[in-house]
Each structure stands twice: as C-alpha cells, then as structure tokens.
C-alpha positions in Angstrom: 106.1 96.2 155.8 109.1 94.4 154.3 106.9 91.4 153.6 104.4 93.5 151.7 107.2 95.0 149.6 108.6 91.5 148.8 105.1 90.4 147.8 104.6 93.5 145.5 108.0 92.7 144.0 107.0 89.1 143.3 103.8 90.2 141.8 105.7 92.6 139.4 108.3 90.1 138.4 107.4 89.0 134.9 107.0 85.3 134.3 108.5 83.7 131.2 107.3 80.2 130.2 110.2 78.4 128.4 109.0 75.5 126.3 111.4 73.1 124.7 111.5 69.3 124.6 115.3 69.3 124.7 116.5 69.6 128.3 119.8 71.3 127.3 118.1 73.9 125.2 115.6 74.6 127.9 118.3 75.0 130.6 120.4 77.2 128.3 117.4 79.6 127.7 116.7 79.7 131.4 120.4 80.4 132.2 120.4 83.2 129.7 117.4 84.8 131.4 118.8 84.2 134.9 120.5 87.5 135.2 117.3 89.4 134.4 114.6 90.0 137.0 112.3 87.3 135.5 110.8 84.2 136.9 111.1 81.3 134.4 108.8 78.3 134.3 109.8 75.3 132.2 107.6 73.1 130.1 108.9 70.1 128.1 106.2 69.8 125.5 103.1 71.4 124.0 100.5 69.8 126.2 102.4 70.6 129.4 102.8 74.2 128.2 99.1 74.5 127.7 98.5 73.2 131.2 100.9 75.7 132.7 99.3 78.5 130.7 95.8 77.5 131.9 96.8 77.4 135.5 98.9 80.6 135.6 99.2 82.6 132.4 102.8 83.8 131.9 103.7 87.3 130.7 105.7 85.8 127.8 106.2 82.4 126.1 109.5 81.3 124.6 108.3 78.4 122.4 110.3 75.8 120.5 108.8 75.0 117.2 109.7 71.3 116.6 108.4 69.2 119.5 106.8 65.8 119.8 103.1 65.4 120.8 102.3 69.0 119.7 104.3 71.4 117.6 105.0 75.0 118.7 102.8 76.1 115.8 99.8 74.3 117.3 100.6 75.6 120.8 100.8 79.1 119.6 97.6 78.8 117.6 95.7 77.6 120.7 97.1 80.3 122.9 96.3 83.0 120.4 92.8 81.7 119.7 91.8 81.7 123.4 90.5 85.1 124.4 92.0 84.6 127.9 95.5 84.1 126.6 95.5 85.8 123.2 97.4 88.8 124.5 100.4 86.8 125.8 103.4 87.5 123.5 104.9 84.4 121.9 108.5 84.3 120.7 109.1 81.1 118.6 112.6 79.7 119.0 113.5 77.8 115.9 116.2 76.3 113.8 113.8 76.5 110.8 114.5 79.3 108.4 112.5 78.4 105.3 110.0 81.1 104.2 107.2 78.6 104.5 108.1 77.9 108.2 108.1 81.7 108.9 104.7 82.1 107.2 103.4 79.1 109.2 104.6 80.8 112.4 103.0 84.1 111.5 99.7 82.3 110.6 99.8 80.6 114.0 100.0 84.0 115.7 103.6 84.3 116.9 104.8 87.7 117.8 108.5 87.2 117.0 111.1 84.6 116.1 114.6 83.8 117.5 116.8 81.5 115.4 118.8 78.6 116.9 121.5 78.6 118.0 120.2 81.4 120.2 122.3 84.5 120.7 122.1 85.6 124.3 122.1 89.3 123.6 119.4 89.0 120.9 117.3 86.8 123.3 117.5 89.3 126.2 116.7 92.3 124.0 113.7 90.6 122.4 112.4 89.3 125.7 112.8 92.7 127.3 111.1 94.4 124.4 108.1 92.0 124.4 107.7 92.3 128.2 107.8 96.1 128.0 105.1 96.0 125.3 103.0 93.5 127.3 103.3 95.8 130.4 102.2 98.8 128.4 99.4 97.0 126.8 98.1 95.7 130.1 98.4 99.2 131.6 96.4 100.7 128.6 93.7 98.0 129.1 93.4 98.8 132.8 93.2 102.6 132.0 90.5 102.0 129.4 88.5 99.9 131.7 88.8 102.5 134.4 87.7 105.3 132.1 84.8 103.2 130.9 83.7 102.7 134.5 83.9 106.4 135.2 81.8 107.1 132.1 79.2 104.6 133.3 79.1 106.3 136.8 78.8 109.7 135.2 75.9 108.5 133.1 74.2 107.0 136.1 74.7 110.2 138.1 73.4 112.3 135.2 70.3 110.2 134.8 69.7 110.2 138.6 70.0 114.0 138.7 67.4 114.3 135.9 64.7 112.5 137.9 
C-alpha cells in the first residue's frame, strides 16, 4: 500500500525541464526549485532539450534564450508547433530586454518571461502559476474527453434502442 502511494506521489510530482548552456545558471535554477515539490531535469542546449521532451514531456520548460547550436526561440517554436507538446508551458529565461527580443519570444510561442539575474521569489511564483494552469488545463481536457465518450455511448444506446 505504501509503495502504491509513493508511486502515485511520483506520478503527481510535476517535472520541470531546465535548459541552459551555462552550468552555473542551470544549477542555480535547479537549486531555487529544490524546496518545491518538483522534479527538475537538466538540458545543456536546444537539441538535448528536444530529445528530453520527445522521450518524456515535462510539465513545464524553463528555457534560456541565448544558447549555442539552437536558440531558445527555435526550441520554443519547435515545442509549440508540435501537437504532442504544444500545451507544455514555456518560460523563457533571458538577459534580453529589447522590445524586439520580447516580440520574437512571443512569436515563438513562449508563455512567459523571467529576466536574468533571476529573482528566486519571482521564479517560484511564475513556475507555480504555470504548473497550476497546466494542471487545470489537463484536467479540463480529460473531463471534455470523458464527456465526449459519454455522449458517444448515449448516441449508440439511443440508436440501438430505436432498432
């Protein structure tokens, strides 16, 4: 019984993918999230982040913008353009603050921004809010799918009774 509860807890623990090419920044973000009941998964560049997402989609992505190989803008665009991952919230972590950079982030599909240097309280509040929104969205989608199934069953039962 205790093993089952532990398994259920693990399944409910949100996963946050933290993507940054700078080891210190990555470790700092993970340390900030340590006190929360989240599992963090690191990725050191865009291609590695996309691999992680393809294998086990996280509940949230904290994404550095300026990275070698593939920018955060490109990673975000790929995540948001894929129907299997488009509902994963993305928070871009950036030192950029030019209006053009913000517009580029919005065009790539980001859900929110956090400026560097990262304020711990701001990070925790935004992550908590995005995860709550993701949880509610997932719950709504499950409810709608359930209702759709009930409607189909009712239509089948109605057509069977009319024969």
